[in-house]
C-alpha positions as CSV (number, residue, x, y, z in Angstrom):
1,M,-26.3,-9.5,12.7
2,N,-24.2,-7.5,10.9
3,P,-20.2,-8.1,11.1
4,F,-20.0,-5.8,14.0
5,G,-23.3,-7.5,15.7
6,H,-25.9,-5.1,15.1
7,P,-29.2,-6.7,14.4
8,A,-30.0,-5.8,10.4
9,S,-30.8,-7.6,7.5
10,D,-27.7,-9.8,5.7
11,P,-26.0,-7.0,3.4
12,R,-25.6,-9.8,0.8
13,E,-29.2,-10.3,0.2
14,Q,-30.1,-6.5,-0.4
15,P,-30.2,-6.4,-4.3
16,I,-28.1,-3.9,-6.2
17,S,-30.1,-0.7,-7.6
18,R,-29.3,0.7,-10.3
19,Y,-28.4,4.0,-8.6
20,E,-25.6,2.2,-6.7
21,L,-24.3,0.5,-9.7
22,W,-24.2,4.0,-11.7
23,A,-22.5,5.3,-8.6
24,V,-19.6,2.5,-8.7
25,V,-19.1,3.1,-12.4
26,A,-18.7,6.8,-11.6
27,I,-16.4,6.4,-9.0
28,T,-14.3,3.8,-10.5
29,L,-14.4,6.2,-13.9
30,L,-13.1,9.0,-11.3
31,G,-10.4,6.7,-9.7
32,A,-9.2,5.8,-13.1
33,A,-8.9,9.6,-14.3
34,V,-6.8,10.4,-11.4
35,R,-4.4,7.8,-11.7
36,F,-4.0,8.0,-15.6
37,A,-3.7,12.0,-15.3
38,F,-0.6,13.8,-16.6
39,P,0.9,10.6,-18.0
40,S,4.1,12.7,-19.2
41,A,4.7,13.0,-15.1
42,M,5.1,9.2,-15.1
43,A,8.5,7.7,-15.8
44,I,10.6,5.0,-14.4
45,E,12.9,6.4,-11.5
46,H,12.7,4.4,-8.4
47,F,15.4,1.9,-7.9
48,D,13.0,-1.3,-8.0
49,E,11.1,0.1,-10.6
50,G,14.3,0.0,-12.9
51,V,15.0,-3.5,-12.2
52,Y,11.5,-4.6,-12.5
53,A,11.2,-2.9,-16.1
54,S,14.7,-3.2,-17.5
55,N,14.3,-7.3,-18.2
56,L,14.0,-7.3,-22.0
57,L,17.5,-5.4,-21.8
58,F,19.1,-9.2,-21.0
59,P,18.1,-11.3,-23.6
60,D,21.0,-13.1,-23.0
61,Q,20.4,-13.6,-19.7
62,G,17.0,-15.1,-20.1
63,N,15.2,-11.5,-20.0
64,E,16.2,-11.1,-16.6
65,Y,17.6,-8.0,-14.6
66,P,20.8,-9.5,-12.9
67,D,19.5,-10.7,-9.3
68,R,16.3,-9.4,-9.8
69,H,14.8,-12.3,-8.2
70,L,16.4,-10.6,-4.8
71,Y,13.9,-8.2,-5.3
72,A,10.4,-9.7,-6.3
73,P,9.0,-12.9,-8.0
74,S,8.4,-12.6,-11.4
75,L,4.7,-12.2,-12.1
76,V,4.8,-8.3,-12.1
77,P,8.2,-7.9,-14.0
78,A,6.4,-10.5,-16.5
79,L,3.6,-7.9,-16.8
80,I,5.8,-4.9,-17.3
81,E,7.6,-7.1,-20.0
82,W,4.3,-7.6,-21.9
83,S,3.0,-4.5,-21.5
84,I,6.1,-3.2,-23.4
85,I,6.0,-5.4,-26.1
86,L,2.5,-4.2,-26.8
87,F,3.1,-0.6,-26.4
88,G,6.7,0.1,-26.3
89,D,9.0,1.5,-23.7
90,K,8.1,4.7,-24.0
91,G,5.4,6.6,-22.1
92,I,3.2,4.7,-19.4
93,A,3.6,1.0,-20.3
94,P,6.0,0.2,-17.6
95,M,3.2,1.7,-14.9
96,L,0.3,-0.2,-17.0
97,P,-0.2,-3.2,-14.8
98,S,-0.2,-1.0,-11.5
99,L,-2.7,1.3,-13.1
100,L,-5.1,-1.0,-13.9
101,F,-4.7,-3.1,-10.7
102,G,-5.4,0.1,-8.8
103,T,-8.1,0.9,-10.7
104,L,-9.6,-2.4,-10.5
105,T,-9.1,-2.6,-7.0
106,I,-12.0,0.3,-6.3
107,P,-14.9,-1.6,-7.6
108,L,-13.1,-4.6,-5.3
109,I,-13.1,-2.9,-2.3
110,W,-16.6,-1.8,-2.9
111,W,-17.8,-5.2,-3.2
112,V,-16.0,-6.5,-0.2
113,G,-17.4,-3.6,1.9
114,R,-20.7,-4.4,0.5
115,Q,-20.9,-7.9,1.2
116,W,-19.7,-7.0,4.9
117,F,-20.9,-4.0,5.7
118,G,-24.2,-3.1,3.4
119,P,-24.2,-0.7,0.1
120,L,-23.7,2.4,2.0
121,S,-20.2,1.0,3.3
122,G,-19.4,-0.1,-0.1
123,I,-19.5,3.0,-2.0
124,A,-17.6,5.2,1.3
125,A,-14.8,2.3,0.8
126,A,-14.6,2.8,-3.1
127,T,-15.0,6.5,-2.5
128,L,-12.2,6.6,0.0
129,L,-9.7,4.6,-2.1
130,S,-10.8,6.2,-5.3
131,L,-9.4,9.5,-4.2
132,S,-6.4,8.4,-2.0
133,D,-3.2,10.3,-2.6
134,F,-1.3,7.3,-1.4
135,H,-2.9,4.8,-3.7
136,I,-3.1,7.1,-6.4
137,A,0.8,7.7,-6.3
138,F,1.7,4.2,-6.1
139,S,-0.7,2.8,-8.9
140,R,1.2,5.5,-11.5
141,S,4.6,3.8,-10.3
142,A,6.1,0.1,-11.9
143,L,6.2,-1.1,-8.3
144,T,4.8,-4.4,-7.3
145,D,2.6,-3.2,-4.0
146,V,-0.8,-1.9,-5.7
147,P,-1.0,-5.4,-7.7
148,L,-0.1,-7.2,-4.4
149,C,-3.1,-5.0,-2.4
150,F,-5.7,-6.0,-5.1
151,W,-4.9,-10.0,-4.2
152,L,-4.5,-9.4,-0.7
153,L,-7.9,-8.1,-0.7
154,L,-9.6,-10.4,-2.4
155,A,-7.9,-13.5,-0.7
156,V,-9.1,-12.2,2.2
157,Y,-12.4,-11.7,0.9
158,L,-12.6,-15.3,-0.3
159,F,-11.3,-16.4,3.0
160,E,-14.1,-15.2,4.7
161,R,-16.6,-16.4,2.4
162,A,-15.0,-19.8,2.9
163,F,-15.3,-19.7,6.6
164,R,-19.0,-18.6,6.2
165,D,-20.3,-20.6,3.7
166,L,-18.1,-24.0,4.9
167,S,-17.1,-24.2,1.2
168,W,-13.9,-26.3,-0.2
169,P,-14.2,-24.6,-3.8
170,T,-14.0,-21.2,-2.2
171,A,-11.1,-22.3,0.3
172,I,-9.2,-23.4,-3.1
173,A,-9.8,-20.1,-4.8
174,A,-8.4,-18.1,-1.4
175,G,-5.7,-20.2,-1.6
176,F,-5.1,-19.9,-5.4
177,T,-5.5,-16.2,-5.2
178,T,-3.0,-15.8,-2.2
179,G,-0.4,-18.1,-4.5
180,L,-0.9,-15.1,-7.0
181,A,-0.2,-12.5,-4.2
182,W,2.8,-14.8,-3.3
183,W,3.8,-14.5,-7.0
184,T,3.4,-10.9,-6.8
185,K,5.8,-10.0,-3.7
186,Y,7.6,-12.3,-1.1
187,N,5.2,-11.3,1.8
188,G,2.2,-12.5,-0.5
189,W,1.6,-14.8,2.2
190,L,-0.3,-12.1,4.1
191,P,-3.7,-13.6,3.5
192,L,-2.6,-17.1,5.4
193,A,-1.6,-14.9,8.6
194,I,-4.5,-12.5,8.5
195,S,-6.9,-15.3,8.1
196,L,-5.8,-17.8,10.7
197,S,-5.6,-15.0,13.3
198,G,-9.0,-13.7,12.7
199,L,-10.5,-17.1,12.7
200,M,-8.9,-18.1,15.8
201,A,-9.5,-14.6,17.5
202,W,-13.6,-15.2,16.4
203,S,-13.6,-18.8,17.9
204,L,-12.4,-17.6,21.0
205,F,-15.9,-15.3,21.2
206,V,-18.5,-16.9,19.2
207,R,-21.3,-19.2,20.5
208,R,-19.7,-22.6,20.7
209,D,-22.9,-24.2,18.2
210,E,-21.8,-21.4,15.6
211,R,-17.9,-22.4,15.8
212,H,-17.1,-25.4,13.8
213,F,-13.5,-24.5,14.2
214,L,-11.9,-27.8,13.1
215,R,-13.6,-27.8,9.9
216,R,-12.7,-24.2,9.0
217,L,-9.2,-25.1,10.4
218,A,-9.4,-27.7,7.7
219,L,-10.5,-25.6,4.9
220,W,-7.7,-22.9,6.1
221,V,-5.2,-25.6,5.6
222,A,-6.6,-26.7,2.2
223,A,-6.2,-22.8,1.1
224,A,-2.4,-22.9,2.6
225,V,-1.6,-26.0,0.6
226,T,-2.8,-24.6,-2.7
227,A,-1.0,-21.2,-2.0
228,V,2.1,-23.2,-1.6
229,L,1.5,-25.6,-4.5
230,V,0.7,-22.5,-6.8
231,W,3.9,-20.7,-5.5
232,S,6.3,-23.7,-5.2
233,P,7.2,-23.6,-9.1
234,Y,8.6,-19.9,-8.5
235,W,10.0,-21.1,-5.3
236,L,11.9,-24.1,-6.9
237,S,13.3,-21.9,-9.8
238,L,15.5,-19.7,-7.7
239,P,18.9,-20.2,-8.2
240,N,20.2,-20.6,-4.6
241,G,17.0,-21.2,-2.8
242,Y,14.8,-18.9,-1.0
243,A,17.3,-18.6,2.1
244,E,19.5,-16.1,-0.4
245,V,16.5,-14.2,-0.7
246,A,15.5,-14.2,3.2
247,R,19.5,-13.1,3.7
248,N,19.0,-10.2,0.8
249,H,15.6,-9.1,3.1
250,S,17.2,-9.7,6.7
251,Q,19.0,-6.7,6.2
252,Y,16.0,-4.1,6.0
253,V,14.7,-5.5,9.2
254,V,15.3,-3.2,12.0
255,G,13.4,-4.9,14.7
256,F,12.0,-3.7,17.9
257,A,14.7,-1.4,18.6
258,G,13.4,0.5,15.7
259,W,10.1,0.0,15.7
260,L,9.5,3.5,17.3
261,S,11.4,5.3,14.4
262,S,10.1,3.4,11.7
263,A,6.4,4.0,12.8
264,T,6.8,7.6,13.0
265,R,8.5,7.7,9.6
266,Q,5.6,5.7,8.1
267,R,3.4,8.3,10.0
268,D,5.1,11.2,8.3
269,S,5.0,9.7,4.7
270,L,1.2,9.0,4.9
271,C,0.6,12.8,5.9
272,A,2.9,13.5,3.0
273,F,0.9,11.9,0.5
274,G,-2.1,14.1,1.3
275,S,-3.7,16.9,-0.5
276,L,-7.3,18.2,-1.2
277,I,-7.8,14.8,-3.2
278,G,-7.8,12.6,-0.5
279,C,-9.6,15.4,1.6
280,V,-12.6,15.3,-0.5
281,G,-12.8,11.7,-0.9
282,L,-13.0,11.3,2.9
283,I,-15.4,14.0,3.5
284,S,-17.5,13.3,1.0
285,A,-17.7,9.4,2.1
286,L,-18.4,10.2,5.7
287,V,-20.8,13.1,5.0
288,G,-23.0,10.8,2.9
289,A,-22.7,8.0,5.3
290,M,-24.0,10.1,8.0
291,Q,-26.8,11.8,6.1
292,K,-27.9,8.3,4.7
293,S,-27.9,6.9,8.1
294,Y,-29.8,9.6,9.7
295,S,-32.3,10.1,6.8
296,A,-33.4,6.3,7.1
297,R,-34.4,6.8,10.9
298,K,-36.5,10.5,10.3
299,T,-39.5,8.5,11.8
300,I,-37.8,8.0,15.0
301,A,-37.6,11.1,17.6
302,P,-37.3,13.5,14.7
303,D,-36.6,16.5,16.8
304,I,-33.8,14.5,18.7
305,L,-32.2,13.5,15.3
306,R,-32.3,17.0,13.9
307,A,-30.0,18.3,16.8
308,V,-28.0,15.2,16.4
309,R,-27.5,15.6,13.1
310,F,-26.5,19.2,13.9
311,V,-24.0,18.3,16.6
312,A,-22.7,15.8,14.1
313,A,-22.1,17.6,11.1
314,S,-20.2,20.2,12.8
315,W,-17.9,17.6,14.6
316,V,-17.4,16.1,10.9
317,L,-16.4,19.7,10.0
318,L,-14.2,20.2,12.7
319,G,-13.2,16.7,13.6
320,V,-12.4,15.7,10.1
321,A,-11.7,18.8,7.6
322,V,-9.4,20.3,10.0
323,P,-6.9,17.4,10.5
324,A,-7.5,16.4,6.8
325,L,-6.4,19.6,5.5
326,I,-3.5,20.2,8.2
327,F,-2.3,16.6,8.5
328,S,-4.0,14.9,5.2
329,A,-6.6,12.7,5.3
330,N,-4.6,9.8,5.7
331,F,-3.5,11.0,9.1
332,W,-7.5,11.1,10.0
333,L,-7.5,7.8,8.8
334,L,-4.7,6.6,10.9
335,M,-6.1,8.3,13.8
336,S,-9.5,6.6,13.1
337,A,-8.0,3.3,12.6
338,F,-6.2,3.3,16.1
339,N,-9.4,4.7,17.7
340,L,-11.7,2.0,16.2
341,V,-9.2,-0.7,17.5
342,F,-9.0,1.2,20.7
343,W,-13.2,0.8,20.8
344,G,-13.0,-2.8,19.5
345,F,-10.8,-3.9,22.2
346,A,-13.0,-2.1,25.0
347,S,-15.7,-3.8,23.2
348,V,-14.4,-7.1,23.5
349,V,-13.4,-6.3,27.4
350,K,-17.0,-5.2,28.2
351,T,-18.7,-7.9,26.6
352,A,-16.5,-10.2,28.3
353,F,-17.3,-8.8,31.7
354,V,-21.1,-8.5,31.3
355,R,-20.9,-11.8,29.7
356,I,-19.6,-13.2,33.1
357,Q,-22.0,-11.0,35.2
358,N,-25.0,-12.0,33.3
359,Q,-23.9,-15.8,32.8
360,R,-26.8,-16.8,35.3
361,F,-29.7,-15.0,33.0
362,E,-28.7,-16.8,30.1
363,S,-31.1,-19.3,28.9
364,A,-30.8,-23.2,28.5
365,N,-29.3,-22.7,24.7
366,G,-26.8,-20.2,25.5
367,A,-28.7,-17.3,23.4
368,L,-27.6,-14.1,24.4
369,G,-29.6,-10.9,26.0
370,G,-29.9,-8.1,23.4
371,H,-27.5,-5.8,25.3
372,I,-24.5,-8.5,25.1
373,R,-25.3,-9.6,21.6
374,E,-24.6,-5.8,20.7
375,W,-21.1,-6.3,21.2
376,T,-20.7,-9.5,19.3
377,F,-18.0,-9.4,16.6
378,N,-18.2,-11.3,13.6
379,R,-15.8,-13.0,11.1
380,S,-15.1,-9.9,8.8
381,A,-14.7,-7.6,11.7
382,W,-11.9,-10.0,13.2
383,L,-10.3,-10.6,9.9
384,I,-9.9,-6.8,9.4
385,A,-8.9,-6.1,13.0
386,A,-6.1,-9.2,12.4
387,W,-5.1,-6.9,8.9
388,V,-4.8,-3.7,10.9
389,I,-3.5,-4.9,13.9
390,G,-1.0,-7.1,12.7
391,L,0.7,-4.8,9.9
392,T,0.5,-1.8,12.5
393,V,2.9,-4.3,14.8
394,S,5.0,-5.5,11.7
395,V,5.5,-3.2,9.4
396,P,7.2,-0.7,11.3
397,L,9.8,-3.7,12.1
398,Y,11.0,-3.2,8.7
399,R,13.0,-0.2,7.2
400,P,10.0,2.5,6.7
401,Y,9.7,2.5,3.0
402,P,6.7,4.3,2.6
403,R,4.9,1.3,0.1
404,L,5.1,-1.3,2.7
405,A,2.2,1.2,4.6
406,L,-0.2,0.4,1.3
407,A,-1.5,-2.8,2.6
408,W,-2.3,-1.3,6.1
409,L,-4.1,1.6,4.3
410,I,-6.6,-0.8,2.5
411,G,-7.4,-2.5,5.8
412,S,-8.2,0.9,7.3
413,I,-10.5,1.9,5.0
414,L,-12.3,-1.3,5.6
415,M,-12.2,-0.7,9.3
416,L,-13.2,2.8,9.0
417,V,-16.2,2.1,6.8
418,G,-17.3,-0.8,8.9
419,G,-16.6,0.2,12.5
420,S,-17.8,4.2,12.3
421,P,-21.4,3.5,11.5
422,A,-21.2,0.6,14.5
423,L,-19.7,3.0,16.6
424,I,-22.4,5.6,15.7
425,R,-25.5,3.2,16.4
426,S,-23.7,2.2,19.6
427,M,-24.1,5.9,20.4
428,E,-27.9,6.1,19.7
429,P,-30.7,5.2,22.3
430,R,-32.5,2.0,22.3
431,G,-35.9,2.1,22.7
432,D,-37.7,5.1,24.6
433,S,-35.2,5.0,27.5
434,P,-32.8,8.5,27.8
435,Q,-31.2,6.3,30.5
436,K,-29.8,3.9,28.1
437,W,-28.1,6.7,26.0
438,T,-26.9,8.3,29.2
439,L,-25.0,5.1,29.9
440,T,-23.8,4.3,26.7
441,Q,-22.3,7.8,26.1
442,Q,-20.7,8.1,29.8
443,F,-19.1,4.6,28.8
444,W,-17.8,6.0,25.0
445,F,-17.3,9.4,25.2
446,P,-14.4,9.9,27.9
447,L,-12.7,6.7,25.8
448,G,-13.2,8.5,22.4
449,V,-11.8,11.8,23.7
450,V,-8.8,10.2,25.3
451,G,-8.2,8.2,22.1
452,W,-8.4,11.2,19.7
453,G,-6.3,13.4,22.0
454,F,-3.6,11.0,22.6
455,L,-3.2,10.8,18.7
456,F,-3.6,14.5,18.2
457,L,-0.1,14.4,20.3
458,L,1.5,12.4,18.0
459,A,0.7,14.3,15.0
460,P,3.8,15.9,12.8
461,S,4.3,19.3,14.6
462,D,5.5,20.7,11.3
463,F,2.5,20.2,8.9
464,S,0.3,23.2,7.7
465,F,-2.7,23.9,5.3
466,R,-0.3,24.3,2.5
467,N,0.3,20.7,2.6
468,A,-3.3,20.1,1.2
469,L,-2.2,22.3,-1.8
470,V,0.9,19.8,-2.8
471,F,-0.6,16.9,-5.1
472,R,2.3,14.6,-4.5
473,C,0.2,11.7,-6.3
474,W,0.8,13.7,-9.8
475,E,4.3,14.9,-9.0
476,S,6.5,14.6,-12.0
477,R,9.0,11.9,-11.9
478,S,10.6,12.2,-15.1
479,Q,14.3,13.7,-14.8
480,F,15.8,10.4,-15.0
481,R,14.5,10.1,-18.3
482,E,15.5,14.0,-19.5
483,I,18.9,13.1,-18.0
484,A,19.3,10.3,-19.8
485,R,19.3,12.1,-23.1
486,K,21.9,14.5,-21.8
487,V,24.2,11.7,-20.7
488,T,23.6,9.6,-24.3
489,S,24.3,12.8,-26.3
490,D,27.4,13.9,-24.2
491,A,29.0,10.4,-24.4
492,F,28.3,10.1,-28.2
493,K,30.2,13.5,-28.4
494,V,33.1,12.6,-26.9
495,A,32.9,9.0,-28.4
496,Q,33.2,10.9,-31.7
497,A,35.9,13.0,-30.6
498,G,38.1,9.8,-30.6
499,N,40.1,7.7,-32.8
500,Q,38.3,4.8,-31.8
501,K,36.4,2.7,-34.4
502,P,32.9,1.3,-33.8
503,I,32.8,-2.4,-32.9
504,Q,29.8,-4.1,-35.1
505,N,27.8,-0.4,-35.0
506,T,28.7,-0.1,-31.1
507,R,30.4,3.2,-30.3
508,A,30.8,3.4,-26.6
509,V,29.9,1.4,-23.7
510,L,28.1,2.7,-20.7
511,Y,28.5,1.2,-17.2
512,V,25.7,2.6,-15.0
513,Y,26.7,2.0,-11.1
514,A,23.4,1.1,-8.9
515,E,20.8,3.1,-10.4
516,P,18.5,1.0,-12.3
517,G,15.6,3.7,-12.6
518,L,18.6,5.5,-15.0
519,F,19.7,2.5,-16.6
520,F,16.0,1.7,-18.1
521,H,16.4,5.3,-20.0
522,L,19.6,4.9,-21.4
523,P,20.0,2.1,-23.9
524,T,19.9,3.7,-27.5
525,D,21.2,2.3,-30.9
526,N,24.9,2.4,-31.2
527,L,25.2,2.4,-27.5
528,A,25.8,-0.3,-25.3
529,V,24.8,-0.2,-21.6
530,Q,25.6,-2.4,-18.5
531,P,24.6,-2.1,-15.1
532,A,27.6,-2.2,-12.8
533,G,28.0,-3.4,-8.7
534,N,31.7,-2.6,-8.7
535,L,34.4,-0.9,-10.9
536,S,36.6,-4.2,-11.9
537,F,35.0,-3.3,-15.5
538,V,37.9,-0.9,-15.9
539,D,40.5,-3.8,-16.3
540,I,38.5,-6.0,-19.2
541,E,39.7,-6.1,-22.5
542,A,36.7,-4.2,-24.2
543,T,37.4,-1.1,-22.3
544,R,40.7,-0.7,-24.3
545,K,38.2,-1.0,-27.7
546,L,35.6,1.3,-27.1
547,P,35.2,4.4,-25.4
548,T,34.2,3.3,-21.9
549,F,32.0,5.5,-19.5
550,L,30.9,5.1,-16.2
551,V,27.4,6.8,-14.8
552,T,26.6,7.5,-11.5
553,G,23.8,8.6,-9.1
554,P,22.5,9.4,-5.6
555,H,23.2,5.4,-4.5
556,A,27.1,6.0,-5.5
557,Q,26.3,9.2,-3.9
558,R,25.9,7.9,-0.7
559,S,27.5,4.5,-0.8
560,K,31.0,4.3,1.1
561,A,31.4,0.8,-0.7
562,F,31.6,3.2,-3.7
563,A,33.4,6.0,-2.3
564,D,36.3,3.5,-1.1
565,E,37.0,1.7,-4.7
566,F,36.6,5.1,-6.3
567,A,39.3,6.6,-4.3
568,K,41.6,3.7,-5.1
569,R,40.8,4.2,-9.1
570,A,40.2,8.2,-9.2
571,D,43.3,8.4,-11.8
572,Q,41.5,6.0,-14.0
573,F,38.2,8.2,-14.8
574,E,38.0,11.6,-16.0
575,L,34.4,13.7,-15.4
576,I,32.8,14.8,-18.3
577,A,29.9,16.2,-16.9
578,S,27.5,16.4,-13.8
579,Y,23.7,16.9,-14.1
580,P,21.7,18.4,-11.1
581,Y,19.0,15.7,-10.3
582,D,16.1,16.9,-7.9
583,A,14.6,13.3,-7.2
584,S,11.0,13.3,-6.8
585,D,9.5,13.0,-3.0
586,F,8.1,9.5,-4.0
587,V,11.8,8.2,-4.2
588,R,13.4,10.5,-1.4
589,L,11.1,9.0,1.2
590,D,12.7,6.0,0.8
591,D,15.9,7.4,2.4
592,V,14.9,10.5,4.5
593,S,11.5,11.1,6.8
594,A,8.7,13.7,5.4
595,T,10.3,16.0,8.4
596,Q,13.7,15.8,7.2
597,L,12.6,16.4,3.8
598,R,10.8,19.6,4.5
599,A,13.6,20.7,6.4
600,H,16.5,20.1,4.1
601,R,16.7,18.9,0.5
602,E,19.7,17.2,0.0
603,P,21.3,18.2,-3.3
604,L,21.9,15.6,-5.9
605,E,23.7,14.8,-9.3
606,V,24.4,12.3,-11.8
607,R,27.9,12.3,-13.1
608,L,29.4,10.6,-16.2
609,Y,33.2,9.6,-16.2
610,R,35.1,8.5,-19.0
611,V,37.3,5.5,-18.5
612,R,40.9,6.8,-19.4
613,D,42.7,4.8,-22.1
614,P,45.7,2.8,-20.7
615,E,48.9,4.4,-21.2
């Protein structure tokens, strides 16, 4: 039985052919190429990127950006530090950890897909992820989400293997990997929630003699304890405990009252990060899977299969290419995931109904008939269902940052490559009876029409084919870097025009208000740069000794607290220059929906003020 309950040889027992191996290598190299392409377009711009990448600028504070612990644990910032130490702070060094983790996730998802669903599904999963615009874009950033997804995928796979083999060492490995995910991001405990939910759901439907629930629960507990032990050194190092982190995160929770609005924005963001790159990956994976699926059955009713293949190919071109080009491949993946969840839920209901109806026909040892066995879901299917359904419910409870959908995307790819073949097989006739085919179609076709039709009603109304020609994954994010050069040049000019003498080779001081992404690019020789959370620095003694400047950006522009404080001190500042700043969509989508962004692109700017000399 495969993970979706169809009789088949165990995918883990199928040897890896050289063709499959070369395909994986080629797909991985292709994925690396599209992630490392156009390196000059990669630069620190996002608020959180600046926090993670600027730690080495604070040697007196333990190489840690002020309050960095409120944003993420220390694993990714530490990797970025070492990358900068080894390769310098120019170029792609800060993005290198995400680039490498993003590339390594491609062969990892191939392996997981292969182990759970077979070689073809593994190749399809690797292809989809390799050419995913959304994953490419975040792999080219210095954020924590791509490394988290790597650990999350590996941990869930190890949990499934531990449950399957009843293996204590594998459970410990799953816990250790979960601990690394926890060191990467504060929601790194997700593998624990996914594995426990999937295990409990699977235990409700599996045969009693296969369950061994208490032993598997003990394995989960061992993994959970290991994860906590791995994470506990960082937990204990938090200056004010985890409560401070939780309070900071609570301000971003929108709850069920904001769920629909947040879900809509996440959908729009997924669609916005879509282009021909993702479309090519999606269509290649699905057409290849369909061709392989049907070519393997040439000896069975060839005339019927030719007709089915023609119809299926037509529907692939219409049902995949058109929405992929209009709404992006991510929207097609979104629709597919919801329909597969719908299909799976209906399958479970049908299983329960048929099992009750046919209970008297079961044999003495509890074996099920072939028809019922078709709808039996195994552990990996339940784990994926827990993954996708859980994140579908929970992610929109939070402020709709696009990066939060990345973990959902990984789970949805696995659901697609595992569930679609099972759905196709469920539509095939069994034996020589056309009546069985008709009954199956009568059950599933209306559900499919209703599901797809409903989701098309939820599609963004203002998308067009032009969206597929916008490669947001390669969008330039270097404007802060260019503006920083102008800011430092103008600050030096003003400082040199004054009469104040340098102090220990420092000619001027720059305070950067709430823009870590810009702050990262500003430090240079003879210039002291400090982050600022308020304007109280104007009152300190150093302001009277050296030319002192204030740099503001979009966060100050939108902050009421800054506006109120600045209004009280306006006479203490002199505007030196302003610099137009067109933030990338990667950054803007944190604050506005893709629909709003297409309707109006807010003009932004960076401003340089000099603190007036006190009278």
